[in-house]
C-alpha positions in Angstrom: 123.9 87.3 137.5 124.1 90.2 135.0 126.9 90.6 132.5 128.5 93.6 134.1 130.9 94.4 131.2 128.2 94.7 128.6 125.8 96.6 130.9 128.7 98.8 132.0 129.5 100.0 128.5 125.9 100.6 127.7 125.3 102.4 131.0 128.4 104.6 130.4 127.1 105.7 127.0 123.7 106.5 128.5 125.3 108.4 131.5 127.4 110.5 129.0 124.1 111.6 127.3 122.5 112.6 130.7 125.5 114.3 132.3 126.1 118.0 131.9 129.9 117.8 132.5 132.4 114.9 132.0 133.0 114.2 135.7 129.3 113.8 136.3 129.3 110.7 134.1 131.2 108.6 136.6 129.0 109.9 139.5 125.9 108.9 137.6 127.2 105.4 136.9 128.3 104.8 140.5 125.0 106.2 141.9 122.9 104.0 139.5 124.8 100.8 140.5 124.4 101.8 144.2 120.7 102.3 143.7 120.4 99.0 141.9 122.2 97.2 144.8 120.2 99.1 147.4 116.9 98.3 145.7 117.8 94.6 145.2 117.6 94.8 141.4 120.8 92.9 140.5 118.8 89.7 140.2 117.0 90.9 137.1 118.0 89.7 133.7 120.2 92.0 131.6 117.4 93.6 129.6 115.2 94.4 132.6 118.2 95.6 134.7 119.3 97.8 131.9 115.9 99.3 131.5 115.8 99.9 135.3 119.3 101.4 135.3 118.4 103.6 132.3 115.5 105.2 134.1 117.7 105.6 137.2 120.4 107.3 135.2 117.9 109.6 133.5 116.4 110.6 136.9 119.7 111.0 138.6 121.0 113.2 135.7 118.0 115.4 136.1 118.5 115.7 139.8 122.2 116.5 139.3 121.2 119.2 136.8 118.6 120.7 139.1 121.1 120.7 142.0 123.7 122.5 139.8 121.2 125.1 138.7 120.2 125.8 142.4 123.9 126.0 143.4 124.6 128.5 140.6 121.6 130.6 141.7 122.7 130.5 145.4 126.2 131.5 144.5 125.0 134.4 142.2 122.7 135.6 145.0 125.6 135.4 147.5 127.8 137.4 145.1 125.2 140.1 144.7 124.8 140.4 148.5 128.5 140.6 148.9 128.8 143.4 146.3 126.2 145.4 148.2 128.1 145.3 151.5 
């Protein structure tokens, strides 16, 4: 069983680097642990689990950033359309 306290602090530091805003950090951490549980990765030793979680946080951070960019673009387009009507 992994040492959740040591992994948690390392994962939090990593999530802070990959999140665009502060509240995204907690979402990244929660999503990464959920992905590890869903993918049955919790049996890995600490180093291998941390490597897997690091990649997951990196990918989730990129997905969150892309989603935010698309959201801003949609909202800007909606604002332009509303200004024309």
